[in-house]
DOSESE-64079 format. One record per residue: x, y, z of N, C-alpha, C, CB in turn. Coordinates in steps of 0.1 Angstrom, whole numbers, padded with zeros to 4 digits, always signed. Glycine has a CB too. Example, Ala and Ser with C-alpha at 12.3 -4.5 7.8 and 13.67 -1.06 7.14 Angstrom:
<recs>
+0132-0057+0078+0123-0045+0078+0132-0033+0078+0113-0045+0090
+0128-0022+0071+0137-0011+0071+0129+0000+0079+0141-0006+0057
</recs>
This chain:
<recs>
+0008-0011+0000+0000-0001-0002+0007+0013+0000-0012-0002+0007
+0020+0011+0009+0029+0024+0010+0036+0026-0005+0042+0022+0023
+0040+0015-0012+0046+0017-0025+0036+0022-0035+0051+0004-0029
+0024+0018-0034+0014+0023-0043+0012+0038-0039+0000+0016-0041
+0012+0041-0028+0010+0054-0024+0021+0063-0028+0007+0055-0010
+0034+0057-0027+0046+0065-0031+0045+0067-0047+0059+0058-0028
+0041+0056-0054+0040+0058-0070+0031+0068-0073+0036+0045-0078
+0018+0068-0066+0008+0079-0070+0013+0091-0068-0005+0078-0063
+0020+0093-0056+0025+0106-0052+0035+0111-0062+0030+0106-0037
+0044+0101-0066+0054+0104-0076+0048+0109-0090+0063+0091-0079
+0039+0103-0094+0032+0105-0107+0026+0120-0105+0021+0093-0110
+0020+0123-0093+0013+0136-0091+0025+0148-0094+0005+0138-0075
+0036+0145-0087+0045+0155-0085+0052+0157-0099+0055+0151-0074
+0054+0146-0106+0061+0146-0121+0050+0156-0129+0060+0128-0128
+0039+0152-0128+0028+0159-0135+0027+0174-0132+0015+0152-0132
+0028+0176-0120+0026+0190-0114+0039+0199-0119+0026+0189-0096
+0052+0193-0119+0063+0201-0120+0065+0202-0137+0076+0193-0112
+0063+0191-0144+0062+0192-0157+0052+0201-0163+0061+0181-0162
+0040+0202-0158+0030+0212-0162+0033+0226-0160+0018+0211-0155
+0039+0229-0149+0044+0240-0142+0056+0246-0152+0049+0236-0127
+0063+0235-0157+0075+0240-0166+0072+0243-0179+0085+0231-0168
+0062+0236-0185+0059+0239-0200+0047+0248-0203+0059+0226-0207
+0037+0249-0194+0027+0257-0195+0028+0271-0199+0021+0257-0185
+0038+0278-0191+0042+0292-0196+0047+0292-0207+0050+0300-0187
+0057+0283-0211+0063+0282-0226+0053+0282-0237+0072+0268-0228
+0043+0274-0233+0033+0272-0245+0025+0285-0246+0023+0260-0243
+0020+0290-0234+0012+0301-0236+0019+0313-0242+0006+0305-0223
+0032+0315-0239+0038+0326-0245+0042+0324-0259+0050+0329-0237
+0043+0310-0263+0045+0308-0277+0032+0310-0285+0051+0293-0280
+0021+0308-0279+0008+0310-0287+0005+0323-0289-0003+0304-0279
+0007+0332-0278+0006+0347-0279+0016+0352-0288+0009+0354-0266
+0027+0348-0288+0038+0353-0298+0034+0351-0312+0051+0346-0295
+0031+0338-0314+0028+0334-0328+0015+0342-0334+0026+0318-0330
+0005+0343-0325-0006+0352-0330-0002+0366-0331-0018+0351-0321
+0005+0371-0324+0010+0386-0327+0020+0386-0339+0019+0394-0314
+0028+0377-0340+0038+0377-0351+0029+0374-0364+0051+0366-0348
+0020+0367-0366+0011+0364-0376+0002+0378-0380+0001+0352-0369
-0001+0381-0370-0010+0396-0374-0001+0407-0379-0019+0402-0360
+0012+0407-0373+0020+0417-0379+0025+0415-0391+0030+0419-0372
+0030+0401-0394+0034+0398-0408+0023+0397-0419+0040+0385-0408
+0010+0394-0414+0001+0395-0424-0002+0410-0429-0011+0388-0418
-0002+0418-0418-0003+0433-0422+0007+0439-0432-0002+0441-0410
+0020+0434-0428+0032+0439-0436+0030+0434-0449+0046+0434-0430
+0029+0419-0451+0026+0413-0465+0017+0420-0471+0022+0400-0466
+0005+0421-0466-0008+0428-0473-0003+0442-0476-0022+0429-0462
+0002+0450-0469+0005+0464-0472+0016+0465-0483+0010+0471-0459
+0025+0455-0484+0033+0454-0494+0025+0449-0508+0045+0445-0490
+0017+0443-0507+0009+0441-0520+0000+0450-0523+0002+0430-0520
-0006+0459-0514-0014+0469-0516-0006+0481-0523-0021+0474-0503
+0007+0483-0519+0015+0492-0525+0018+0488-0539+0026+0493-0518
+0022+0475-0542+0023+0469-0555+0010+0472-0565+0026+0454-0554
+0000+0469-0560-0014+0470-0568-0015+0485-0571-0027+0465-0559
-0015+0495-0560-0016+0508-0563-0007+0514-0573-0016+0514-0553
+0005+0509-0574+0015+0512-0583+0011+0509-0596+0028+0505-0581
+0007+0498-0598+0002+0493-0610-0009+0499-0615-0001+0481-0610
-0020+0503-0607-0031+0510-0610-0028+0522-0615-0040+0510-0600
-0017+0530-0609-0014+0542-0613-0007+0542-0628-0007+0548-0603
+0001+0531-0629+0008+0528-0642-0003+0526-0653+0018+0515-0642
-0013+0518-0651-0022+0514-0663-0032+0527-0665-0031+0501-0660
-0035+0532-0653-0044+0545-0655-0036+0556-0664-0048+0552-0641
-0024+0556-0659-0015+0565-0666-0012+0563-0681-0004+0564-0660
-0012+0550-0684-0009+0545-0698-0022+0547-0706-0005+0527-0698
-0034+0548-0700-0046+0549-0708-0048+0564-0710-0059+0541-0700
-0045+0571-0699-0047+0586-0700-0039+0592-0710-0043+0592-0687
-0025+0587-0710-0014+0592-0719-0018+0589-0735-0001+0585-0716
-0024+0578-0738-0027+0574-0750-0038+0581-0755-0029+0562-0749
-0048+0583-0746-0060+0592-0750-0054+0607-0752-0073+0593-0738
-0045+0611-0744-0040+0624-0747-0032+0626-0760-0031+0627-0736
-0025+0616-0766-0021+0615-0777-0031+0618-0789-0015+0603-0777
-0042+0610-0789-0053+0612-0797-0059+0626-0797-0062+0601-0795
-0060+0630-0784-0068+0643-0783-0058+0654-0788-0071+0647-0767
-0045+0654-0788-0037+0664-0794-0038+0662-0809-0022+0664-0788
-0038+0650-0813-0039+0649-0829-0051+0654-0834-0037+0633-0834
-0063+0653-0827-0076+0655-0831-0075+0672-0830-0087+0647-0822
-0069+0678-0820-0070+0692-0818-0060+0699-0827-0068+0695-0804
-0051+0692-0833-0039+0698-0840-0044+0699-0856-0024+0686-0839
-0051+0691-0860-0056+0690-0875-0070+0688-0875-0049+0678-0883
-0075+0694-0887-0089+0693-0891-0094+0680-0896-0091+0703-0900
-0107+0679-0896-0116+0667-0901-0111+0664-0915-0132+0670-0901
-0108+0676-0924-0105+0675-0937-0090+0668-0938-0105+0689-0944
-0082+0675-0929-0068+0669-0931-0066+0655-0927-0058+0678-0923
-0073+0651-0916-0071+0637-0911-0079+0627-0919-0074+0635-0896
-0089+0634-0926-0097+0626-0938-0090+0622-0950-0109+0633-0943
-0077+0628-0952-0067+0623-0962-0060+0611-0957-0058+0633-0965
-0062+0599-0964-0055+0587-0958-0041+0587-0959-0059+0576-0965
-0034+0594-0968-0021+0595-0968-0015+0603-0956-0016+0599-0980
-0022+0613-0953-0018+0622-0943-0022+0615-0929-0027+0637-0945
-0033+0607-0928-0034+0600-0917-0024+0589-0913-0044+0595-0919
-0020+0582-0925-0009+0572-0925+0004+0579-0920-0006+0566-0939
+0007+0591-0924+0018+0598-0917+0017+0599-0903+0018+0611-0922
+0005+0603-0898+0003+0605-0884+0005+0591-0876-0012+0611-0881
-0001+0582-0881+0000+0569-0876+0015+0564-0876-0009+0559-0884
+0023+0566-0886+0038+0562-0886+0044+0570-0875+0046+0565-0900
+0040+0584-0873+0047+0591-0864+0044+0586-0849+0042+0606-0866
+0032+0582-0847+0029+0576-0834+0035+0563-0832+0016+0574-0832
+0037+0556-0841+0043+0542-0841+0059+0542-0838+0039+0534-0856
+0065+0553-0844+0079+0554-0842+0082+0558-0826+0084+0565-0852
+0073+0564-0820+0074+0568-0806+0069+0558-0798+0067+0581-0804
+0058+0552-0800+0051+0542-0791+0050+0528-0795+0039+0547-0789
+0057+0526-0806+0057+0513-0812+0057+0502-0799+0069+0512-0823
+0050+0491-0800+0038+0487-0809+0025+0490-0802+0039+0471-0812
+0024+0501-0795+0010+0505-0789+0000+0507-0798+0011+0516-0781
+0001+0517-0808-0010+0522-0817-0010+0512-0828-0008+0536-0821
-0021+0506-0830-0023+0495-0843-0028+0503-0855-0033+0481-0839
-0038+0513-0853-0042+0518-0866-0049+0531-0861-0051+0509-0875
-0054+0539-0870-0061+0552-0869-0073+0552-0877-0051+0563-0872
-0085+0557-0874-0095+0558-0882-0102+0572-0880-0104+0546-0880
-0109+0578-0890-0117+0590-0889-0130+0586-0893-0112+0602-0897
-0139+0589-0885-0154+0584-0886-0164+0596-0885-0157+0574-0874
-0171+0596-0895-0181+0609-0897-0194+0606-0887-0187+0610-0913
-0203+0616-0887-0216+0615-0879-0224+0603-0881-0224+0626-0882
-0223+0597-0893-0232+0587-0897-0225+0572-0892-0234+0587-0914
-0213+0573-0888-0208+0560-0884-0199+0554-0894-0218+0552-0881
-0196+0561-0906-0188+0556-0918-0174+0560-0915-0192+0564-0933
-0164+0552-0916-0151+0556-0916-0146+0559-0929-0143+0546-0910
-0143+0572-0929-0141+0580-0941-0126+0580-0944-0147+0594-0939
-0117+0575-0933-0104+0574-0937-0097+0564-0928-0097+0586-0938
-0087+0557-0931-0083+0545-0923-0068+0544-0925-0091+0532-0927
-0061+0542-0915-0046+0539-0917-0043+0529-0907-0038+0551-0915
-0037+0516-0913-0034+0504-0906-0035+0492-0914-0044+0503-0895
-0032+0482-0906-0029+0469-0915-0042+0461-0920-0021+0460-0907
-0054+0466-0916-0066+0458-0919-0074+0466-0930-0074+0455-0906
-0083+0458-0936-0091+0463-0947-0105+0468-0940-0094+0451-0959
-0102+0479-0936-0114+0487-0929-0120+0499-0934-0109+0491-0916
-0115+0502-0947-0119+0513-0953-0134+0514-0957-0110+0515-0965
-0141+0525-0954-0154+0527-0955-0163+0517-0944-0158+0524-0971
-0157+0513-0934-0163+0505-0924-0175+0512-0918-0153+0501-0913
-0186+0503-0916-0198+0512-0909-0198+0507-0895-0215+0510-0917
-0196+0517-0886-0197+0516-0873-0211+0521-0865-0185+0523-0868
-0219+0525-0873-0232+0530-0868-0239+0522-0858-0240+0531-0878
-0239+0510-0859-0246+0501-0848-0236+0496-0839-0254+0488-0854
-0222+0500-0837-0213+0495-0828-0215+0503-0817-0199+0496-0833
-0216+0495-0804-0219+0501-0790-0208+0511-0789-0219+0491-0778
-0197+0510-0790-0185+0520-0787-0187+0531-0796-0170+0514-0789
-0191+0532-0809-0193+0543-0816-0205+0552-0810-0195+0539-0829
-0215+0544-0806-0227+0551-0799-0223+0559-0787-0239+0540-0795
-0214+0551-0780-0209+0558-0767-0199+0569-0770-0201+0546-0756
-0190+0568-0779-0182+0578-0782-0190+0589-0786-0173+0575-0791
-0198+0588-0794-0208+0601-0797-0212+0608-0788-0219+0598-0803
-0215+0602-0776-0219+0609-0765-0210+0615-0753-0226+0602-0759
-0198+0612-0757-0186+0616-0749-0175+0624-0756-0180+0603-0743
-0168+0633-0750-0160+0641-0757-0146+0632-0760-0157+0654-0749
-0145+0624-0748-0134+0615-0748-0138+0601-0743-0123+0621-0739
-0134+0591-0749-0139+0579-0747-0129+0566-0748-0149+0578-0755
-0129+0557-0738-0119+0546-0739-0128+0533-0738-0108+0547-0726
-0129+0525-0748-0139+0514-0748-0135+0502-0739-0141+0509-0763
-0143+0492-0738-0139+0479-0733-0132+0470-0745-0152+0471-0727
-0128+0459-0741-0121+0452-0749-0131+0443-0756-0111+0444-0742
-0132+0443-0771-0141+0438-0778-0134+0432-0792-0153+0448-0780
-0140+0421-0798-0135+0417-0812-0138+0426-0823-0140+0403-0815
-0149+0431-0824-0153+0441-0834-0152+0435-0848-0144+0453-0834
-0150+0443-0858-0150+0439-0872-0138+0430-0875-0151+0451-0882
-0127+0434-0868-0114+0427-0872-0114+0413-0865-0100+0436-0866
-0122+0409-0856-0124+0396-0852-0114+0390-0842-0124+0387-0863
-0105+0399-0836-0099+0396-0824-0099+0406-0815-0087+0393-0825
-0096+0404-0801-0099+0414-0789-0088+0425-0791-0097+0406-0773
-0094+0436-0789-0088+0449-0789-0096+0460-0782-0085+0453-0802
-0091+0472-0780-0099+0481-0775-0094+0495-0780-0099+0481-0760
-0102+0506-0780-0099+0519-0787-0100+0529-0778-0109+0522-0799
-0093+0540-0781-0094+0553-0775-0100+0563-0786-0079+0556-0769
-0108+0571-0783-0117+0580-0793-0119+0593-0787-0132+0574-0796
-0119+0603-0796-0119+0617-0793-0132+0623-0803-0103+0625-0796
-0139+0628-0797-0151+0635-0805-0150+0650-0807-0164+0632-0798
-0149+0653-0820-0147+0666-0823-0158+0672-0832-0133+0667-0828
-0158+0685-0836-0169+0689-0847-0162+0696-0858-0181+0699-0841
-0168+0696-0870-0163+0702-0882-0175+0707-0889-0154+0692-0890
-0176+0720-0891-0187+0726-0898-0201+0723-0890-0187+0721-0912
-0199+0722-0878-0212+0721-0869-0216+0705-0869-0225+0730-0875
-0208+0696-0875-0211+0683-0873-0200+0675-0865-0212+0677-0886
-0206+0666-0858-0195+0657-0850-0187+0646-0858-0204+0648-0837
-0176+0645-0855-0169+0633-0860-0159+0629-0851-0163+0634-0873
-0154+0617-0853-0145+0609-0842-0132+0604-0849-0154+0595-0837
-0121+0607-0842-0108+0602-0844-0107+0590-0834-0097+0614-0843
-0103+0579-0837-0103+0567-0830-0089+0561-0833-0115+0556-0833
-0083+0554-0823-0071+0547-0824-0072+0533-0817-0059+0556-0818
-0068+0522-0823-0067+0509-0817-0055+0509-0808-0066+0499-0827
-0055+0503-0796-0043+0500-0788-0041+0485-0788-0044+0505-0772
-0028+0482-0790-0025+0468-0792-0027+0462-0778-0009+0465-0799
-0033+0451-0778-0037+0444-0765-0028+0438-0760-0047+0435-0766
-0016+0433-0767-0005+0427-0761+0005+0437-0754+0001+0418-0772
+0006+0449-0759+0015+0459-0751+0006+0463-0741+0020+0472-0759
-0006+0464-0739-0015+0467-0728-0015+0456-0718-0030+0470-0732
-0014+0443-0722-0013+0432-0713+0001+0432-0706-0016+0419-0721
+0011+0437-0711+0024+0436-0707+0023+0443-0693+0034+0444-0716
+0015+0454-0692+0015+0464-0680+0009+0454-0669+0005+0478-0684
-0002+0446-0674-0008+0437-0663+0001+0426-0658-0020+0431-0667
+0009+0422-0668+0017+0410-0665+0028+0414-0656+0023+0404-0678
+0032+0426-0655+0043+0431-0647+0038+0430-0632+0046+0446-0651
+0024+0428-0631+0019+0427-0617+0021+0413-0612+0005+0432-0616
+0022+0403-0622+0023+0389-0617+0038+0386-0614+0018+0379-0627
+0041+0390-0601+0056+0391-0597+0061+0380-0589+0060+0403-0590
+0052+0368-0588+0056+0359-0581+0050+0345-0588+0051+0362-0567
+0056+0333-0581+0051+0321-0587+0037+0318-0590+0056+0311-0580
+0029+0321-0579+0014+0319-0579+0006+0332-0580+0009+0312-0565
+0013+0343-0582+0007+0355-0585+0001+0359-0599+0017+0364-0582
-0012+0364-0599-0020+0365-0612-0026+0376-0612-0029+0354-0614
-0028+0385-0623-0038+0396-0622-0046+0395-0634-0032+0411-0621
-0059+0400-0632-0070+0401-0644-0077+0414-0642-0081+0389-0645
-0085+0416-0653-0093+0429-0653-0107+0424-0658-0086+0441-0663
-0116+0431-0650-0131+0428-0653-0137+0443-0656-0138+0420-0640
-0148+0440-0666-0155+0454-0668-0168+0456-0657-0161+0454-0684
-0177+0464-0659-0188+0465-0650-0197+0453-0653-0197+0478-0652
-0197+0447-0665-0206+0435-0667-0200+0423-0663-0210+0434-0683
-0189+0422-0657-0180+0410-0653-0173+0404-0663-0189+0399-0647
-0172+0409-0675-0165+0402-0686-0150+0407-0685-0172+0406-0700
-0142+0396-0687-0128+0398-0688-0122+0407-0698-0123+0387-0689
-0114+0416-0695-0107+0424-0703-0093+0419-0706-0106+0438-0697
-0087+0414-0693-0075+0407-0695-0079+0394-0685-0060+0416-0690
-0074+0382-0689-0078+0369-0683-0067+0364-0674-0082+0358-0694
-0069+0357-0662-0059+0352-0657-0055+0337-0663-0062+0351-0644
-0044+0332-0658-0040+0318-0666-0053+0310-0661-0023+0310-0662
-0055+0298-0669-0066+0290-0667-0066+0283-0655-0068+0281-0678
-0054+0280-0650-0054+0270-0639-0055+0280-0627-0039+0260-0638
-0056+0293-0628-0058+0302-0617-0071+0309-0619-0047+0311-0615
-0078+0304-0627-0093+0311-0630-0102+0311-0618-0102+0303-0643
-0107+0321-0611-0115+0321-0600-0130+0317-0605-0114+0335-0593
-0137+0310-0595-0149+0304-0599-0160+0315-0602-0154+0295-0588
-0170+0313-0611-0180+0323-0615-0186+0330-0602-0192+0316-0625
-0189+0324-0592-0196+0330-0580-0188+0340-0574-0198+0320-0569
-0174+0336-0573-0165+0348-0568-0163+0359-0575-0153+0344-0565
-0165+0358-0589-0162+0368-0598-0175+0377-0597-0159+0363-0614
-0186+0370-0595-0198+0379-0594-0197+0387-0580-0212+0369-0595
-0193+0379-0570-0192+0386-0556-0180+0398-0557-0187+0374-0544
-0170+0397-0564-0162+0407-0567-0167+0420-0572-0154+0402-0574
-0176+0417-0584-0181+0427-0592-0191+0436-0583-0188+0420-0604
-0200+0425-0575-0210+0432-0567-0203+0441-0556-0219+0422-0560
-0195+0434-0550-0187+0443-0538-0181+0455-0544-0175+0433-0530
-0175+0454-0556-0171+0468-0562-0183+0479-0563-0165+0466-0579
-0193+0473-0568-0203+0485-0569-0209+0491-0557-0214+0480-0576
-0207+0485-0545-0211+0491-0533-0198+0496-0524-0219+0481-0525
-0185+0495-0528-0175+0496-0519-0164+0504-0529-0171+0481-0513
-0162+0515-0525-0153+0524-0534-0140+0525-0527-0160+0539-0537
-0134+0519-0517-0123+0519-0512-0112+0518-0522-0123+0509-0502
-0100+0524-0519-0090+0524-0529-0086+0510-0533-0078+0531-0525
-0083+0502-0524-0079+0488-0524-0086+0478-0517-0067+0487-0520
-0094+0469-0520-0100+0461-0511-0092+0446-0510-0115+0460-0515
-0090+0440-0498-0084+0428-0495-0094+0418-0492-0073+0430-0484
-0093+0405-0497-0102+0394-0495-0093+0382-0495-0114+0392-0506
-0097+0371-0488-0093+0358-0488-0105+0349-0492-0086+0355-0475
-0101+0337-0499-0113+0329-0503-0105+0316-0510-0123+0337-0514
-0110+0305-0508-0104+0291-0513-0111+0290-0526-0108+0277-0503
-0102+0287-0536-0107+0284-0550-0112+0269-0552-0095+0286-0559
-0115+0266-0565-0122+0254-0566-0112+0241-0563-0127+0254-0581
-0099+0243-0562-0089+0233-0560-0086+0233-0544-0077+0237-0568
-0091+0241-0537-0093+0241-0523-0080+0250-0516-0094+0226-0517
-0072+0257-0527-0063+0267-0523-0068+0279-0517-0056+0271-0534
-0061+0283-0506-0065+0296-0500-0059+0307-0508-0062+0298-0486
-0067+0316-0514-0060+0327-0521-0062+0341-0515-0065+0326-0535
-0052+0350-0517-0054+0364-0514-0058+0371-0525-0042+0369-0510
-0069+0379-0524-0072+0390-0533-0072+0404-0531-0083+0388-0538
-0067+0413-0541-0065+0426-0538-0073+0433-0553-0048+0429-0536
-0082+0441-0548-0090+0446-0561-0092+0462-0559-0106+0438-0562
-0090+0468-0571-0091+0482-0572-0095+0485-0586-0078+0489-0568
-0102+0498-0587-0109+0503-0600-0099+0509-0609-0119+0514-0596
-0101+0508-0622-0093+0514-0633-0103+0522-0641-0086+0503-0641
-0097+0530-0649-0104+0537-0660-0118+0544-0653-0107+0524-0671
-0116+0551-0644-0126+0559-0635-0137+0550-0631-0133+0572-0641
-0134+0539-0628-0144+0530-0621-0150+0520-0632-0156+0539-0613
-0146+0521-0643-0152+0512-0655-0147+0498-0654-0148+0517-0670
-0134+0497-0650-0127+0484-0649-0123+0480-0635-0115+0483-0658
-0122+0468-0632-0119+0464-0618-0104+0455-0620-0132+0454-0612
-0094+0461-0615-0081+0453-0615-0082+0444-0602-0068+0464-0615
-0079+0431-0606-0079+0422-0594-0066+0414-0594-0093+0410-0594
-0058+0414-0583-0044+0407-0581-0047+0396-0571-0032+0416-0575
-0043+0383-0576-0047+0372-0568-0031+0365-0563-0057+0361-0577
-0030+0359-0553-0019+0351-0549-0021+0341-0537-0008+0359-0546
-0016+0329-0539-0018+0319-0530-0013+0324-0516-0012+0306-0535
-0022+0323-0507-0019+0328-0494-0007+0321-0488-0032+0326-0485
-0004+0309-0492+0008+0300-0486+0021+0308-0491+0009+0284-0492
+0021+0315-0502+0031+0321-0508+0032+0337-0504+0028+0320-0523
+0020+0342-0502+0021+0357-0497+0026+0356-0483+0007+0363-0497
+0022+0347-0476+0026+0345-0461+0036+0335-0458+0013+0340-0453
+0045+0333-0469+0056+0323-0468+0066+0324-0457+0064+0323-0481
+0071+0338-0456+0080+0341-0445+0074+0338-0430+0082+0356-0447
+0061+0340-0430+0056+0338-0417+0057+0323-0414+0042+0343-0415
+0052+0315-0424+0053+0301-0423+0066+0295-0419+0049+0295-0436
+0077+0301-0426+0090+0295-0422+0094+0300-0408+0100+0299-0432
+0092+0311-0404+0093+0316-0392+0085+0308-0381+0089+0329-0392
+0073+0305-0384+0064+0297-0375+0070+0283-0374+0048+0297-0381
+0076+0277-0385+0081+0264-0384+0093+0263-0375+0084+0259-0399
+0100+0274-0377+0113+0275-0368+0109+0278-0354+0124+0287-0374
+0098+0286-0351+0095+0287-0337+0088+0275-0332+0088+0299-0335
+0081+0268-0338+0076+0256-0333+0086+0246-0329+0066+0251-0342
+0096+0246-0338+0107+0236-0336+0114+0240-0323+0118+0234-0348
+0117+0253-0321+0123+0258-0310+0113+0257-0297+0128+0272-0313
+0101+0258-0298+0093+0256-0287+0092+0241-0284+0079+0263-0291
+0092+0232-0293+0093+0217-0290+0106+0214-0283+0092+0208-0303
+0115+0219-0288+0129+0215-0283+0129+0221-0268+0143+0222-0293
+0124+0234-0267+0125+0240-0253+0116+0232-0244+0119+0255-0253
+0103+0228-0249+0095+0219-0240+0101+0205-0237+0081+0216-0247
+0107+0202-0246+0113+0188-0243+0127+0189-0232+0118+0180-0259
+0132+0199-0235+0143+0204-0225+0137+0205-0211+0150+0217-0230
+0126+0212-0210+0121+0216-0198+0113+0204-0193+0112+0228-0200
+0108+0194-0199+0102+0183-0195+0114+0174-0190+0094+0177-0206
+0126+0174-0195+0136+0166-0191+0141+0171-0177+0147+0166-0202
+0144+0184-0177+0149+0190-0165+0139+0188-0154+0151+0205-0167
+0125+0190-0156+0114+0188-0147+0113+0175-0141+0101+0191-0153
+0115+0162-0153+0115+0150-0145+0128+0147-0138+0113+0140-0154
+0140+0152-0142+0151+0150-0133+0149+0155-0120+0163+0158-0137
+0144+0168-0119+0141+0174-0106+0131+0167-0098+0136+0187-0108
+0120+0164-0104+0110+0156-0097+0115+0142-0092+0097+0153-0108
+0122+0136-0100+0129+0123-0094+0137+0125-0084+0137+0115-0104
+0146+0135-0085+0155+0137-0072+0147+0142-0061+0167+0147-0074
+0136+0151-0063+0128+0155-0051+0121+0143-0045+0117+0166-0055
+0116+0134-0053+0107+0123-0049+0117+0114-0040+0102+0115-0063
+0129+0112-0048+0139+0104-0041+0144+0109-0027+0150+0101-0049
+0146+0121-0026+0149+0129-0013+0139+0127-0004+0150+0144-0015
+0127+0129-0009+0115+0127+0001+0114+0114+0007+0102+0130-0005
+0117+0103-0004+0114+0090+0001+0126+0086+0011+0113+0079-0012
+0137+0091+0009+0148+0088+0019+0145+0094+0033+0162+0094+0013
+0141+0107+0031+0136+0113+0044+0126+0106+0052+0130+0126+0042
+0117+0100+0044+0105+0092+0051+0110+0079+0058+0093+0088+0040
+0121+0074+0049+0126+0061+0053+0134+0064+0068+0137+0055+0040
+0142+0075+0068+0149+0079+0080+0141+0081+0091+0157+0089+0078
+0128+0087+0087+0119+0091+0098+0114+0080+0105+0107+0099+0094
+0109+0069+0095+0104+0057+0101+0114+0048+0108+0098+0049+0092
+0128+0049+0104+0139+0041+0111+0140+0047+0126+0152+0043+0104
+0139+0060+0126+0141+0067+0140+0128+0063+0148+0143+0084+0138
+0117+0064+0143+0104+0061+0150+0104+0047+0155+0092+0063+0141
+0108+0037+0146+0110+0024+0150+0120+0022+0163+0114+0016+0138
+0131+0029+0162+0142+0028+0172+0137+0034+0184+0156+0036+0168
+0129+0045+0184+0123+0050+0196+0113+0041+0203+0116+0061+0195
+0106+0033+0195+0097+0023+0200+0101+0013+0207+0091+0018+0192
</recs>
């Protein structure tokens, strides 16, 4: 009975000492990791926000500058001058020498929607744009940048257009922007292994698509577009799992005066990779620390129990001798 009592007491003291040794270590480690995760998440997110904000500025600056080029051209020459195809071809050549390969072609369109002059690689002379949605929109605005669309040429592109007047009648000077050159601006945002960027218009249609293996599900795209309609913050940050179960970080901001939505996505595991590395090292250190603490606690407990046992034995011997 005495041996059983001593064994139970020993286990009690061992558990008590071990618990007292590792509990503070575990509590401190949990609090430290939580604080470190919050700090690192904020730092990583802030870095990505700065990256997205810089590219928003670059893309909007690119669109504004190209529209400015056409505004200068439309303001410097008359409808009659630009209506001469040889003269228009010279203007296109001048633009391409400076901005190649940004400008694909130029066109002068009268109030009826007929292209009266064209300079470029396609057979679009006398093309009728009267039913084109971009032409109808351009006629309602002094300056206009369209969405990406296939149009008469049959491949995706977008245009910048300036409306002016000649002898009391409106006319339009429009330029096609090379989508590959524009796409390079968006590609620059894809600065990591799992990072990707895409652009949506107000209708939820891709202007620039992400890689097929990183395509968000349609429900989330609708959620993005709906959130954009009611939230005009500079940059919105979200996290969501994709169809493959990967947790992704999304940052969204508007372009083209709110007409487009620029979205950058990156796997959270890569975005927070520095934290995960530090966490693994910290957990290893905590494990080794706990192991060392348990070892020391066990050694101390055994010595304490051994000393108590010897003291009890001496007390019993003295008690028996006195009897």
